[in-house]
C-alpha positions as CSV (number, residue, x, y, z in Angstrom):
1,M,89.2,126.5,76.6
2,S,90.7,129.9,76.2
3,T,91.2,131.0,72.6
4,L,94.8,131.8,73.5
5,E,95.6,128.2,74.4
6,P,97.2,126.0,71.7
7,P,95.0,123.2,70.4
8,T,95.5,119.8,71.8
9,L,97.5,118.0,69.2
10,T,95.9,114.5,69.1
11,G,98.3,113.8,66.2
12,S,101.5,114.4,68.2
13,R,104.9,112.8,67.5
14,S,103.9,109.8,69.6
15,D,100.9,108.9,67.3
16,H,102.1,106.6,64.4
17,R,98.9,104.6,63.9
18,F,98.3,105.5,60.2
19,F,101.3,104.4,58.1
20,G,103.5,106.1,60.7
21,Q,101.3,109.2,60.7
22,P,98.8,110.5,63.2
23,L,95.5,108.6,63.1
24,P,93.3,111.6,62.4
25,L,95.1,111.9,59.0
26,A,93.2,108.8,57.9
27,N,89.9,110.6,58.6
28,L,91.0,113.7,56.7
29,F,92.4,111.6,53.9
30,G,89.0,109.8,53.6
31,V,86.8,112.9,53.7
32,E,88.9,114.7,51.1
33,M,89.0,111.7,48.8
34,W,85.2,111.4,48.9
35,E,84.7,115.1,48.5
36,R,87.0,115.1,45.4
37,F,85.2,112.0,44.2
38,S,81.9,113.8,44.3
39,F,83.3,117.1,43.1
40,Y,85.0,115.8,40.0
41,G,82.4,113.1,39.4
42,M,79.7,115.8,39.2
43,Q,81.8,118.2,37.2
44,G,82.8,115.5,34.7
45,I,79.2,115.2,33.5
46,L,77.9,118.7,34.3
47,I,78.6,120.4,31.0
48,Y,77.0,117.6,29.1
49,Y,73.8,117.9,31.2
50,L,73.7,121.6,30.4
51,Y,74.0,121.4,26.6
52,Y,72.7,117.9,25.7
53,S,69.2,118.1,24.2
54,A,66.1,117.1,26.2
55,S,65.9,113.8,24.3
56,E,69.4,113.0,25.6
57,G,68.5,113.9,29.2
58,G,70.0,117.4,29.2
59,L,68.7,121.0,29.4
60,G,69.5,121.9,25.8
61,I,71.2,125.3,26.3
62,S,74.0,126.4,23.9
63,Q,77.6,125.2,24.4
64,A,78.7,128.8,25.0
65,A,76.2,129.3,27.8
66,A,77.1,125.9,29.3
67,T,80.8,126.7,29.4
68,S,80.0,130.1,30.9
69,I,78.1,128.4,33.7
70,V,80.8,125.8,34.4
71,G,83.5,128.5,34.4
72,A,81.4,130.7,36.8
73,Y,80.8,127.8,39.1
74,G,84.5,126.8,39.2
75,G,85.6,130.4,39.8
76,T,83.0,130.7,42.6
77,V,84.5,127.6,44.3
78,Y,87.8,129.3,44.6
79,L,86.3,132.7,45.5
80,S,84.4,131.0,48.3
81,T,87.6,129.6,49.8
82,I,88.2,133.2,51.1
83,L,84.7,133.2,52.7
84,G,85.3,129.8,54.2
85,A,88.7,130.8,55.6
86,W,87.1,133.9,57.2
87,I,84.3,131.9,58.8
88,A,86.8,129.4,60.2
89,D,89.1,132.2,61.4
90,R,86.4,134.4,62.9
91,L,83.2,132.4,63.6
92,L,83.3,128.6,63.8
93,G,86.9,127.3,63.8
94,S,88.3,125.0,61.1
95,E,86.8,121.8,62.3
96,R,83.2,122.9,62.4
97,T,83.6,124.8,59.2
98,L,84.8,121.7,57.4
99,F,81.9,119.6,58.8
100,Y,79.2,122.1,57.8
101,S,80.8,122.6,54.4
102,A,80.6,118.9,53.8
103,V,76.9,118.9,54.6
104,L,76.4,121.7,52.1
105,I,78.2,119.8,49.4
106,M,76.1,116.7,50.0
107,F,72.8,118.6,49.8
108,G,74.1,120.3,46.7
109,H,74.6,117.0,44.9
110,I,71.2,115.8,46.2
111,A,69.6,118.9,44.7
112,L,71.2,118.2,41.3
113,A,70.0,114.6,41.5
114,V,66.4,115.2,42.5
115,L,65.4,118.7,41.6
116,P,64.4,119.1,37.9
117,G,65.9,121.5,35.3
118,F,67.5,124.8,36.2
119,V,66.1,124.8,39.7
120,G,68.4,121.8,40.5
121,V,71.3,123.4,38.7
122,G,71.0,126.7,40.5
123,V,70.5,125.3,44.0
124,G,72.9,122.5,43.5
125,L,75.8,124.4,42.1
126,V,75.5,127.2,44.7
127,L,75.6,124.7,47.6
128,V,78.4,122.7,46.1
129,A,80.5,125.8,45.3
130,F,80.3,127.4,48.7
131,G,80.6,124.0,50.5
132,S,83.7,123.1,48.4
133,G,85.3,126.5,49.1
134,G,84.8,126.0,52.8
135,L,86.2,122.5,52.9
136,K,89.1,123.5,50.7
137,A,89.9,126.4,53.0
138,T,90.0,124.3,56.1
139,A,91.0,120.7,55.4
140,T,94.6,121.6,54.6
141,S,94.8,123.8,57.6
142,I,93.7,121.0,59.9
143,V,96.2,118.6,58.4
144,G,99.0,121.1,59.2
145,D,97.7,121.3,62.8
146,L,98.3,117.6,63.3
147,Y,102.0,118.2,63.4
148,D,104.2,120.5,65.4
149,E,106.5,122.8,63.3
150,Q,109.6,120.5,63.7
151,D,107.8,117.2,63.0
152,P,109.8,115.5,60.2
153,R,106.6,113.6,59.1
154,R,104.8,116.7,58.0
155,D,105.7,116.6,54.3
156,A,105.0,112.9,54.0
157,G,101.7,113.5,55.7
158,F,100.7,116.1,53.2
159,S,101.8,113.7,50.4
160,I,99.4,111.0,51.7
161,F,96.6,113.6,52.1
162,Y,97.0,114.8,48.5
163,M,97.0,111.1,47.3
164,G,93.4,111.1,48.5
165,V,92.7,114.2,46.4
166,N,94.0,112.4,43.3
167,L,92.3,109.1,44.0
168,G,88.9,110.8,44.3
169,A,89.5,112.9,41.1
170,L,90.5,109.7,39.2
171,V,87.6,107.5,40.2
172,G,84.8,110.1,40.3
173,P,84.4,110.8,36.6
174,L,84.8,107.2,35.7
175,L,81.8,106.0,37.8
176,T,79.5,109.0,37.3
177,G,80.2,109.0,33.6
178,F,79.4,105.3,33.4
179,L,76.1,105.7,35.2
180,Q,75.2,108.8,33.2
181,T,75.6,107.0,29.8
182,R,73.8,103.9,31.1
183,Y,71.0,105.3,33.2
184,G,70.9,109.1,32.9
185,F,72.4,112.2,34.4
186,H,70.5,112.2,37.6
187,W,71.9,108.8,38.5
188,G,75.4,110.2,38.0
189,F,74.6,113.2,40.3
190,G,73.1,110.8,42.8
191,L,76.3,108.8,42.9
192,A,78.2,112.0,43.7
193,A,75.8,112.6,46.6
194,I,76.3,109.1,47.9
195,G,80.1,109.6,47.7
196,M,79.9,112.8,49.8
197,F,77.5,111.1,52.2
198,L,80.0,108.3,52.8
199,G,82.8,110.9,53.4
200,L,80.6,112.8,55.8
201,L,79.5,109.7,57.7
202,Q,83.1,108.6,58.0
203,Y,84.2,112.0,59.2
204,T,81.4,112.2,61.7
205,I,82.3,108.9,63.3
206,Y,86.0,109.6,63.6
207,R,86.1,113.4,64.2
208,K,86.5,112.8,67.9
209,H,90.1,111.8,67.2
210,L,90.9,115.4,66.3
211,G,90.7,116.4,69.9
212,D,90.7,120.2,70.2
213,I,92.3,120.8,66.8
214,G,90.3,123.5,64.9
215,K,87.6,123.6,67.6
216,V,87.7,127.4,68.2
217,P,88.3,130.3,65.8
218,P,91.8,131.7,66.3
219,H,90.6,135.3,65.9
220,P,86.9,135.3,67.0
221,L,84.7,138.1,65.8
222,P,83.5,140.3,68.7
223,A,79.9,139.8,69.5
224,E,79.0,143.4,68.8
225,T,80.2,143.1,65.2
226,R,78.4,139.8,64.3
227,T,75.1,141.5,63.6
228,K,76.9,143.9,61.2
229,A,78.6,141.0,59.4
230,A,75.3,139.1,59.1
231,G,73.7,142.2,57.7
232,I,76.4,142.6,55.1
233,G,76.0,138.9,54.1
234,L,72.2,139.3,53.8
235,V,72.6,142.4,51.6
236,A,75.0,140.5,49.3
237,V,72.5,137.6,48.9
238,V,69.7,140.0,48.1
239,L,71.8,141.9,45.5
240,I,72.7,138.6,43.8
241,A,69.1,137.5,43.8
242,V,67.9,140.8,42.3
243,A,70.7,140.7,39.7
244,A,69.6,137.2,38.6
245,L,65.8,138.0,38.6
246,T,66.2,141.2,36.6
247,G,68.3,139.5,33.9
248,L,71.5,141.4,34.8
249,V,73.2,138.0,35.4
250,T,72.5,135.5,32.6
251,T,73.8,132.1,31.7
252,S,75.9,133.6,28.9
253,N,77.6,136.3,31.0
254,M,77.9,134.5,34.3
255,S,81.6,133.7,33.9
256,D,82.4,137.3,32.8
257,I,80.8,138.6,36.0
258,V,82.9,136.3,38.2
259,V,86.0,137.4,36.3
260,A,85.1,141.0,36.9
261,L,84.4,140.5,40.6
262,T,87.7,138.6,41.0
263,I,89.7,141.4,39.3
264,I,88.0,144.0,41.5
265,A,88.8,142.0,44.7
266,T,92.4,141.4,43.5
267,I,93.0,145.1,42.9
268,A,91.6,145.9,46.3
269,Y,93.8,143.4,48.0
270,F,97.0,144.7,46.3
271,V,96.1,148.3,47.0
272,I,95.3,147.6,50.7
273,M,98.6,145.8,51.2
274,L,100.8,148.1,49.2
275,S,99.4,151.3,50.9
276,S,99.5,149.9,54.4
277,K,101.8,151.5,57.0
278,Q,102.0,148.1,58.7
279,I,104.5,146.6,56.2
280,T,108.2,147.3,55.8
281,P,109.9,148.4,52.5
282,I,111.1,144.8,52.0
283,E,107.7,143.4,52.5
284,R,106.2,145.9,50.0
285,S,108.8,144.9,47.5
286,R,107.9,141.3,47.9
287,V,104.2,142.0,47.4
288,L,105.1,143.9,44.1
289,S,107.1,140.9,43.0
290,F,104.0,138.7,43.2
291,I,102.0,140.9,40.7
292,P,103.6,139.4,37.5
293,M,103.4,135.9,39.0
294,F,99.7,136.5,39.8
295,I,99.1,137.4,36.2
296,A,101.0,134.4,34.9
297,S,99.0,132.2,37.4
298,A,95.7,133.5,36.1
299,V,96.7,132.9,32.5
300,F,97.8,129.4,33.3
301,W,94.6,128.5,35.1
302,S,92.5,130.0,32.3
303,L,94.0,127.4,30.0
304,F,94.4,124.5,32.4
305,Q,90.8,124.7,33.7
306,Q,89.5,124.3,30.1
307,Q,89.7,120.6,30.9
308,F,86.1,121.1,32.1
309,T,84.9,123.5,29.4
310,M,86.6,123.4,25.9
311,V,88.4,120.0,26.4
312,A,85.1,118.5,27.7
313,V,83.3,119.6,24.5
314,Y,86.2,118.4,22.4
315,A,86.0,115.0,24.1
316,D,82.4,114.8,23.3
317,T,82.3,116.1,19.7
318,R,85.8,115.7,18.2
319,L,87.6,112.8,20.0
320,N,87.5,109.3,18.7
321,R,86.4,107.5,21.9
322,S,86.3,104.0,20.4
323,L,88.3,101.6,22.6
324,F,88.4,98.0,21.4
325,G,85.1,98.5,19.7
326,W,83.4,100.2,22.7
327,E,82.8,103.9,23.0
328,F,83.7,105.2,26.4
329,P,81.9,108.2,28.0
330,P,83.5,111.6,27.3
331,S,83.7,112.3,31.0
332,W,86.4,109.7,31.4
333,V,88.8,112.1,29.8
334,Q,88.7,114.0,33.1
335,S,90.5,111.1,34.8
336,I,93.6,111.2,32.6
337,N,95.2,114.2,34.4
338,P,94.9,112.6,37.9
339,V,96.6,109.5,36.6
340,F,99.5,111.5,35.4
341,I,99.6,113.5,38.6
342,I,99.9,110.3,40.6
343,L,102.7,109.1,38.3
344,F,104.8,112.2,38.1
345,A,104.2,114.3,41.2
346,G,106.8,112.3,43.1
347,V,109.2,112.5,40.2
348,F,109.1,116.4,40.2
349,A,109.4,116.5,43.9
350,A,112.5,114.3,43.8
351,V,114.1,116.4,41.0
352,W,113.6,119.6,43.0
353,T,115.0,117.9,46.1
354,K,118.0,116.6,44.1
355,L,118.8,120.0,42.6
356,G,118.4,121.8,45.9
357,P,119.6,125.4,45.6
358,R,120.4,124.8,41.9
359,Q,116.7,124.4,41.0
360,P,115.0,127.1,38.9
361,S,113.6,130.1,40.8
362,S,109.9,130.5,41.3
363,P,109.5,133.1,38.5
364,I,111.2,130.6,36.1
365,K,108.9,127.8,37.2
366,F,105.9,130.0,36.7
367,A,107.2,130.9,33.3
368,A,107.8,127.3,32.3
369,G,104.3,126.2,33.4
370,T,102.7,129.0,31.4
371,I,104.8,128.3,28.3
372,I,104.2,124.5,28.4
373,M,100.5,125.2,28.8
374,G,100.5,127.3,25.7
375,I,102.4,124.6,23.8
376,A,99.8,122.1,24.9
377,F,97.1,124.1,23.1
378,L,99.2,124.4,20.0
379,C,99.4,120.6,19.9
380,F,95.7,120.5,19.1
381,I,96.4,122.0,15.7
382,P,97.7,118.9,13.9
383,M,94.4,117.1,14.9
384,A,92.1,120.0,13.7
385,G,89.8,119.8,10.8
386,G,89.2,116.1,10.8
387,G,85.5,116.1,11.4
388,A,83.3,114.7,14.1
389,N,85.0,112.3,16.5
390,S,88.1,111.9,14.4
391,A,90.8,113.1,16.8
392,P,93.1,110.3,18.0
393,L,92.9,109.4,21.7
394,L,96.7,109.2,22.0
395,G,96.9,112.8,20.8
396,L,94.7,114.1,23.5
397,V,96.5,111.9,26.1
398,F,99.8,113.5,25.1
399,I,98.3,117.0,25.4
400,L,96.9,116.2,28.9
401,L,100.4,115.0,29.8
402,L,101.7,118.4,28.9
403,F,98.8,119.9,31.0
404,T,100.2,117.8,33.9
405,F,103.8,118.9,33.5
406,A,102.7,122.5,33.3
407,E,100.6,122.0,36.5
408,L,103.5,120.5,38.4
409,F,105.8,123.4,37.5
410,L,103.4,126.0,38.7
411,S,100.6,124.8,41.0
412,P,102.6,123.3,43.9
413,V,104.8,126.4,43.9
414,G,102.1,129.0,43.9
415,L,100.5,128.5,47.3
416,S,103.9,128.0,49.0
417,L,105.3,131.2,47.3
418,S,102.3,133.3,48.5
419,T,103.1,132.3,52.1
420,K,106.8,133.1,51.7
421,L,106.2,136.5,50.1
422,A,103.4,137.5,52.5
423,P,103.9,140.5,54.9
424,K,103.7,139.6,58.5
425,N,100.4,141.3,59.0
426,F,98.8,140.2,55.8
427,H,99.5,136.4,55.7
428,T,95.9,135.4,55.1
429,Q,95.3,138.1,52.5
430,M,98.4,136.9,50.5
431,V,97.1,133.3,50.4
432,A,93.7,134.7,49.3
433,L,95.5,136.4,46.4
434,F,96.8,133.1,45.1
435,Y,93.3,131.6,45.3
436,L,92.0,134.7,43.5
437,S,94.4,134.0,40.6
438,V,92.9,130.5,40.4
439,A,89.3,131.9,40.6
440,C,90.0,134.4,37.9
441,G,91.6,131.8,35.6
442,T,88.9,129.2,36.2
443,A,86.1,131.6,35.4
444,M,88.1,132.9,32.4
445,A,88.2,129.3,31.2
446,G,84.5,129.4,30.8
447,T,84.5,132.8,29.0
448,L,87.3,131.7,26.6
449,A,85.7,128.4,25.8
450,G,82.6,130.3,24.5
451,F,84.8,131.4,21.5
452,Y,85.7,127.8,20.6
453,D,84.3,126.7,17.3
454,E,84.8,123.0,16.4
455,N,84.3,123.9,12.7
456,D,87.1,126.5,12.8
457,E,89.5,125.4,15.6
458,V,92.9,126.5,14.5
459,P,92.5,130.3,15.3
460,Y,91.4,129.5,18.8
461,Y,94.4,127.3,19.5
462,L,96.8,129.8,17.9
463,W,95.5,132.8,19.9
464,I,95.1,131.0,23.2
465,G,98.3,129.0,23.0
466,G,100.3,131.9,21.6
467,A,99.2,134.3,24.3
468,S,100.1,131.9,27.1
469,I,103.6,131.3,25.6
470,A,104.1,135.1,25.2
471,V,103.2,135.7,28.9
472,G,105.6,133.0,29.9
473,I,108.5,134.4,27.8
474,V,107.9,137.9,29.2
475,L,107.9,136.6,32.7
476,A,111.2,134.6,32.1
477,L,112.8,137.8,30.7
478,F,111.9,139.8,33.8
479,A,112.8,137.0,36.2
480,P,116.1,138.6,37.4
481,R,114.3,141.8,38.3
482,I,111.5,139.9,40.0
483,K,114.0,137.9,42.0
484,K,115.6,141.2,43.2
485,L,112.2,142.4,44.4
486,M,111.7,139.1,46.3
487,H,114.7,139.9,48.5
488,G,116.1,136.4,49.0
489,V,112.8,134.4,48.8
490,Q,113.2,131.5,46.3
């Protein structure tokens, strides 16, 4: 098939076999659900595996080093979405990129389950990070390709797809956490591997229903440049290996390095777009308008992603986890946010639909999300200083409810806004910028959590929460000017 021909849309308007949606959506729903099950299931117990003592089944490193590793790993997941999108766009096509990414993820979880110590951590996290980035970059694209542009079922289809994301994120930490406390960490990692295997098996059996969707790269790399691209990739791998072997990259500074690399990549993207002669003055203005929202997004994610660093430590050492006389695993706290997302995502969507043109502008939504996130951290203060495992569960549940409200103000808007503000010739790069804000914030969540001291908590909450609120207020004050730079984009 010529690369100029449109894909055969197996999920055309005549296909209503999955709750009124195209049948291939069921396959994508399933593989995404199992991928999220394995991803959040593993991440729910990862930090404890790193800092628990050997007698508890862990590796015994410091909490600061553990949060740095978790932050660097999370940041690399979002950085690798850019690589995954490039491979799908230039080399393999979305469908094969998704398949091979799922294979990488499965082998990553197997490595964590069977390889001992830091060998398993190193091999496992690298494979899962790059695999998750590739799958994240392609799954959403393939879902979109199931529909033509005017198909009224598109939004409902994406809602069903994201329900799979939240179901996996909800159940994963519950089951891996239970196995970890009952039988040990490697059983939890093994369950994550089984989950990804089931998702991959299901996808392999039913991938034929996708037809030609995502089969070929839309902008294939010319054969004469593939060797050069492979050489660049090999040099990058060698440089990373040398940095690790010479001690330039350590467990303690890993998240700092990912933050630095993300900032460098971000500056490069903005400079390339703003200096390009291929964009119009209006497009250049819109790119400029995204800069303050990029900053707010990075700040938001640097707090929100502390669910897997500081909040995970808090759940282990400070939270009273006694429930009807039984102490539940600390990883179960990771399932609270998905429950609230399932409950409130539809409510927020309905409110924005009801308000229509009267709803807040994107800069105001970004500001609100950043401010609420800061308030959530300040809400830790009344529970501070009570000693080990003294913080009430309902207090943390309320804080994570605020996390959810903040997420629903900012996260669904960010990716959509990046596509609307994107110059015609830099559409992919603008989407990459949004993911870079998430990568920067996620890695920063690991760096910031290194300053958390459970014996002196209040300064941490004050500085982190106060800074986030300040960024949100500044963004709100400049919202009218930002809207002018957006030239009609809402």
